[in-house]
C-alpha positions, 0 to 999 in steps of 0.5 A: 220140802216146801209148804205146798207139797209133801215129800216125794217118797222113793219106791220101796220094795222087799222091806218088812212092814216095821222097816217100811214105816221107819223109812217113811218116818225119815221122809215124813216130818214129825211136825205133821202131828203139830198144829204149828206145822199145819197153821204155817202150811195152810196160810198159803196152801189153797188145795191139796189131796193126800194119797189119792185125788178125792174123785178117785177116793169117792169112787173107791168107797162108792159101794159103802156110800150107796148103802147109806141113807141120804140123811146119813151122819158122816164125820170127815176127819182131817179135812185139810184143804181137800175138796172131798166134802164137796164130793159127798154133797154132790152125791146128796149127803149134807149131814156131814161134819168136817173137822180139822184142828187148824182153823185155817183148814176149816175156813178153807173147807167152807170156802170150797163148798161155797165156791162150788155150790153157792152156799154152805150146807155142811158143817165145819168145826175145829177139833183135836182128834187126839182129844175128840170129845163129841161122842156124848152129843153126836153119833155118826154112821160113817167116818172118813179119813184120807191119810189123817191117821198117818199124820197123827201117827207121826206123834207115836202110838199114844196119840194114835191110840187116843184118836182110836178111842175118840172116834170109836166113842162117836160112832153109832153101833153099826157105823163104819170107818173108811181110812186111807193110809200109806201103811200096811201096819197102821192099825197093828195096835194093842187094845184096838177097839175095832175089827179091821179089814182091808177094803182096797189095796191100790198101787201108786203111780210109777215114775218109771216102768221098772219101779217096784209096786208101792200101795195105798191101803184103804181100811174098813173098821167096824167098832167092837161091841162093848 
């Protein structure tokens, strides 16, 4: 595997969900949960989109975005080298905080915004999502996650559970979390502080016409009332 592209996963069919996740684990390196991996990768990677191009993802979540005020507070977690934040700004949203725990990704996000718009109006910050501590100072109306939860899950259920708590703590009472994942069991966790529903299920492109269907899952999470 090179640093510029993720592993190519074979088509899978007829597998139970736990087995499906175990097969993915054979192809997705455990280093995805380590900052050292991302530092090495982002030293050369200029742009990459996980699971879906940002233009496709932004159309997918359009019904949610259309219900937001222009000044809605948006938290984009695991921004990486995606240009997703530019799609928010192009739709009039500027109160966006883009976070990643690799400084190179945060710097790249600023560069991508500046290249498209000529200035930087959104915010960027370095945060470890397994130790997210911004809930005491900021509350968000929408959280966006394009496969970051999959990377965190490479470290096991404990860091994933900590991520859940940290994000829950920085969400406003009526906020939503839209999460794109390859896994149909991603949020099967004990004590999950969210109500979860499937917002969309989309088939991935096939290499051959007879290949079986493999899906991306877009989840809609609502905080449980405390």
